[in-house]
C-alpha positions in Angstrom: -41.6 62.9 25.2 -44.5 65.4 25.4 -47.4 64.8 22.3 -46.4 65.8 19.1 -47.2 69.2 18.0 -47.2 70.9 14.4 -44.9 73.8 14.5 -44.6 76.5 11.9 -41.2 78.2 11.6 -40.2 81.0 9.3 -36.5 81.3 8.9 -35.9 77.8 9.1 -32.9 77.5 6.8 -30.0 79.2 8.6 -29.4 80.7 12.0 -31.4 80.2 14.9 -34.5 78.9 12.8 -32.1 76.0 11.6 -31.1 75.7 15.1 -34.8 75.6 16.3 -36.2 73.3 13.6 -33.3 70.7 14.4 -34.3 71.2 18.2 -38.3 70.4 17.5 -37.7 67.7 15.4 -35.4 65.9 18.1 -38.3 66.6 20.7 -40.4 64.5 18.1 -42.4 67.6 16.9 -43.7 68.5 13.0 -42.0 71.5 11.7 -43.0 73.3 8.8 -40.5 75.4 8.3 -39.6 78.1 5.0 -37.2 80.5 3.6 -35.6 82.2 1.2 -32.8 80.1 -0.4 -34.2 77.2 -2.5 -30.8 75.2 -1.8 -31.2 75.4 1.7 -34.6 74.6 2.0 -33.8 71.3 -0.1 -30.8 70.7 2.4 -33.9 70.5 5.1 -35.9 68.4 3.0 -33.3 65.8 2.0 -32.3 65.7 6.0 -35.4 65.4 7.5 -38.3 64.2 5.0 -41.8 63.7 5.8 -43.5 64.2 7.8 -42.0 67.8 8.4 -42.6 70.1 5.1 -40.0 73.0 4.0 -41.0 75.7 1.1 -39.1 78.5 -0.5 -41.1 81.3 0.8 -40.3 85.2 0.8 -42.5 86.0 3.9 -42.5 89.9 2.8 -44.3 88.9 -0.3 -48.2 88.7 1.1 -49.2 86.3 -2.1 -46.5 83.8 -1.4 -47.1 83.7 2.1 -51.5 83.4 1.3 -50.4 80.3 -0.9 -48.0 78.7 1.6 -50.4 78.8 4.5 -53.7 77.5 2.7 -51.4 74.8 1.7 -50.2 73.7 5.2 -53.5 74.3 6.5 -55.3 72.2 3.9 -52.6 69.2 4.4 -51.9 69.6 8.4 -54.9 71.6 9.9 -54.0 74.6 12.3 -50.7 74.4 13.7 -50.2 74.3 17.6 -47.7 76.8 17.3 -46.2 79.6 15.2 -42.8 80.8 15.2 -41.9 84.0 13.5 -38.4 84.0 13.4 -37.4 85.2 9.8 -35.7 88.8 10.3 -32.8 90.9 8.7 -30.8 93.7 9.7 -29.5 97.1 8.1 -25.8 97.7 7.5 -24.5 99.4 10.2 -24.8 103.2 9.2 -26.3 106.4 10.9 -30.0 106.4 10.0 -29.7 109.4 7.5 -27.0 107.4 5.6 -29.5 104.7 4.8 -31.5 104.8 1.5 -35.3 104.1 1.8 -34.8 100.8 -0.4 -32.4 99.6 2.5 -35.2 101.0 5.1 -38.2 99.0 3.2 -36.4 95.7 3.3 -36.1 95.5 7.0 -39.6 96.7 7.7 -41.0 94.3 4.9 -39.4 91.4 6.5 -39.4 91.8 10.2 -42.8 93.6 10.3 -45.2 93.0 7.6 -43.5 89.4 7.2 -44.9 88.7 10.7 -48.2 90.4 9.7 -48.5 88.3 6.7 -47.8 84.8 8.4 -50.7 85.5 11.2 -52.9 87.1 8.4 -53.4 83.6 6.7 -52.7 81.0 9.7 -54.3 82.6 12.5 -57.9 82.9 11.1 -57.9 78.8 11.4 -56.3 78.9 15.0 -58.6 81.0 16.5 -61.7 79.1 14.9 -60.4 76.1 17.2 -59.6 78.2 19.8 -55.9 77.1 20.4 -52.3 77.6 19.3 -49.2 79.5 20.4 -47.8 82.8 18.7 -44.1 83.4 19.2 -43.2 86.5 17.5 -39.0 87.2 17.6 -38.3 90.6 19.2 -34.8 91.4 20.1 -33.0 93.3 23.3 -32.9 96.1 20.4 -37.2 96.0 20.8 -36.8 97.0 24.3 -33.8 99.3 24.2 -31.6 101.1 21.6 -28.2 101.4 20.1 -26.6 103.6 17.4 -26.7 102.7 13.5 -29.3 100.3 14.0 -32.0 102.4 14.0 -34.6 100.6 11.4 -33.6 97.3 13.2 -34.5 98.7 16.5 -37.4 100.5 14.9 -39.1 96.7 13.5 -38.5 95.2 16.8 -40.0 98.1 18.8 -42.9 96.8 16.2 -42.7 93.7 16.7 -43.4 94.2 20.9 -46.6 96.4 20.4 -47.9 93.8 17.6 -47.5 91.5 19.8 -48.8 92.6 22.8 -52.1 94.1 20.8 -52.7 90.7 19.3 -52.9 89.3 22.7 -55.7 91.3 23.6 -57.2 90.3 20.6 -57.1 86.4 21.2 -59.7 83.8 22.6 -59.0 82.3 25.7 -57.0 79.4 25.1 -54.4 81.2 22.9 -51.1 83.4 23.2 -49.3 85.2 21.5 -45.5 86.3 23.0 -42.8 88.6 22.2 -39.9 86.6 22.5 -36.0 88.1 23.0 -33.8 85.6 21.9 -30.8 87.1 23.8 -27.5 87.5 22.2 -26.6 84.9 19.9 -23.5 84.6 17.6 -25.4 84.8 14.3 -24.5 86.2 10.6 -26.9 89.1 11.8 -24.8 89.5 15.2 -21.4 89.4 13.3 -22.7 91.7 11.2 -23.0 94.6 14.0 -20.7 93.2 16.5 -18.1 91.7 14.1 -15.3 89.0 15.4 -16.6 90.0 19.4 -19.5 87.9 18.4 -17.4 84.6 18.8 -18.0 85.4 22.7 -21.9 84.7 22.4 -23.7 81.1 22.3 -23.8 79.6 19.0 -27.4 79.0 17.6 -26.8 75.4 18.4 -25.7 75.8 21.6 -28.5 78.5 22.2 -31.4 76.0 20.8 -30.3 73.6 23.2 -32.0 75.8 26.3 -34.3 78.0 23.8 -36.0 74.8 22.4 -37.3 73.9 25.6 -38.3 77.3 26.4 -40.3 77.9 23.7 -42.1 74.4 23.8 -42.6 75.6 27.7 -44.9 78.9 26.5 -48.5 78.4 27.7 -51.9 80.3 27.2 -51.2 81.8 30.4 -48.3 84.0 29.1 -50.6 85.3 26.6 -48.9 89.0 26.5 -46.3 88.7 28.3 -42.8 89.8 27.3 -40.2 87.1 27.4 -36.6 86.7 27.1 -34.8 82.8 26.6 -31.7 82.6 29.2 -30.3 79.6 30.0 
């Protein structure tokens, strides 16, 4: 087993985040996770307990994120790996049928949420010049489909934000945009319906995704990466 690392996972309470949390812990690492559902956070707490930590945090709320990150750094020090996984998607519809609130929600979580987390974690990581940042993108961050324009826009933004960040980081660190592939999550079901069943479940995906993510190194800085079996 590799040396234990401290890993921050956003959106840890369900889907890919929940599956990664289990996988990272099984590999002997410490997970500091967050989600918006208090009941789901409590379930994680009762399942894993210390030294792992799970908090109810809305990544779109900068004040909440600031307080959370400050407390994590005080208790655990700078994280070794940050996995920005939390995301949402718009209801399937043409762009002109989606109101401003629907569009804003997707942007606030998918883009501003990542920026909020990094704003408050990166200074401590940069100071010690170590740590890996993995920002979850999508196949729809490199190509497009109809009726998911807001989601595509945010994932293209994640790609650009991450690759620009990579240019700013000191040697010894890395930031990568990661396309996780197509997985049977609630998000996919909202777009694909019953055909989502033809894709791997989060738990099946995590069996090869967790080792892949753990294998990302400073030499990968700025690479557009895709999880594949």
